C-alpha positions in Angstrom: 120.1 111.3 96.7 120.9 110.1 100.2 118.3 108.7 102.5 118.8 111.6 104.9 118.1 114.2 102.2 115.0 112.3 101.0 113.8 112.1 104.6 114.4 115.9 105.1 112.5 116.7 101.9 109.6 114.5 102.8 109.5 115.8 106.3 109.3 119.4 105.1 106.7 118.5 102.5 104.1 116.9 104.7 100.7 117.9 103.2 102.1 118.5 99.7 101.5 116.5 96.6 104.5 114.5 95.4 105.7 112.0 92.8 108.0 109.3 94.0 110.1 107.3 91.6 111.3 104.1 93.1 114.6 102.3 92.4 112.6 99.6 90.6 111.1 102.1 88.2 107.6 102.3 89.7 106.0 105.7 90.1 103.7 106.7 93.0 101.8 109.9 93.3 100.0 111.2 96.4 100.0 113.6 99.3 102.6 113.1 102.0 100.6 112.1 105.1 103.5 111.4 107.6 107.1 110.5 107.6 109.1 108.2 109.9 112.9 107.7 109.8 112.5 104.8 107.3 109.1 105.3 105.6 107.1 107.9 103.9 103.3 107.6 103.9 101.2 108.9 101.0 97.5 109.5 100.9 95.9 108.6 97.6 94.6 111.4 95.5 90.8 111.0 94.8 89.0 111.0 91.6 89.3 107.3 90.8 93.0 107.4 89.9 95.0 104.2 90.3 97.2 104.8 93.4 100.7 104.0 92.1 99.6 100.7 90.5 98.2 99.2 93.7 94.6 99.6 92.6 93.3 101.3 95.8 89.9 102.8 95.1 89.7 105.5 97.8 88.6 109.0 97.5 85.4 108.8 95.4 84.6 112.4 94.7 86.8 113.7 97.5 90.0 115.4 96.5 91.8 114.3 99.7 90.6 110.6 99.8 88.5 111.2 102.9 89.0 108.5 105.5 91.6 106.6 103.4 94.6 105.1 105.0 98.0 106.1 103.7 100.3 103.6 101.9 103.9 103.5 103.2 107.0 103.4 101.1 110.6 102.7 102.2 112.8 105.8 102.1 115.7 103.6 101.0 113.8 102.5 97.9 113.1 106.0 96.7 115.3 107.0 93.7 113.7 110.5 93.1 111.2 112.7 94.7 109.4 115.6 93.0 106.8 118.0 94.4 104.0 118.5 91.9 101.0 120.8 91.7 97.9 119.3 93.3 96.0 119.2 90.0 98.4 117.9 87.4 
């Protein structure tokens, strides 16, 4: 996938739950919060899940991670993007 197609998919998917697979093999799940030309920002999904291996503990009991900051990922490092149901 080209960077422009990933950017377009992310931009159209703001507010949707996604799974990002990075070129290094790591996987991140969250809700697209915002998109810039070179980064996509994901809000962590609550319920005590580990946010993509970073160990962020946001969202206790809140499905949207109330008040949590979004983590940014470089668009150029994304190998695959998949929209997933909110409750997987």
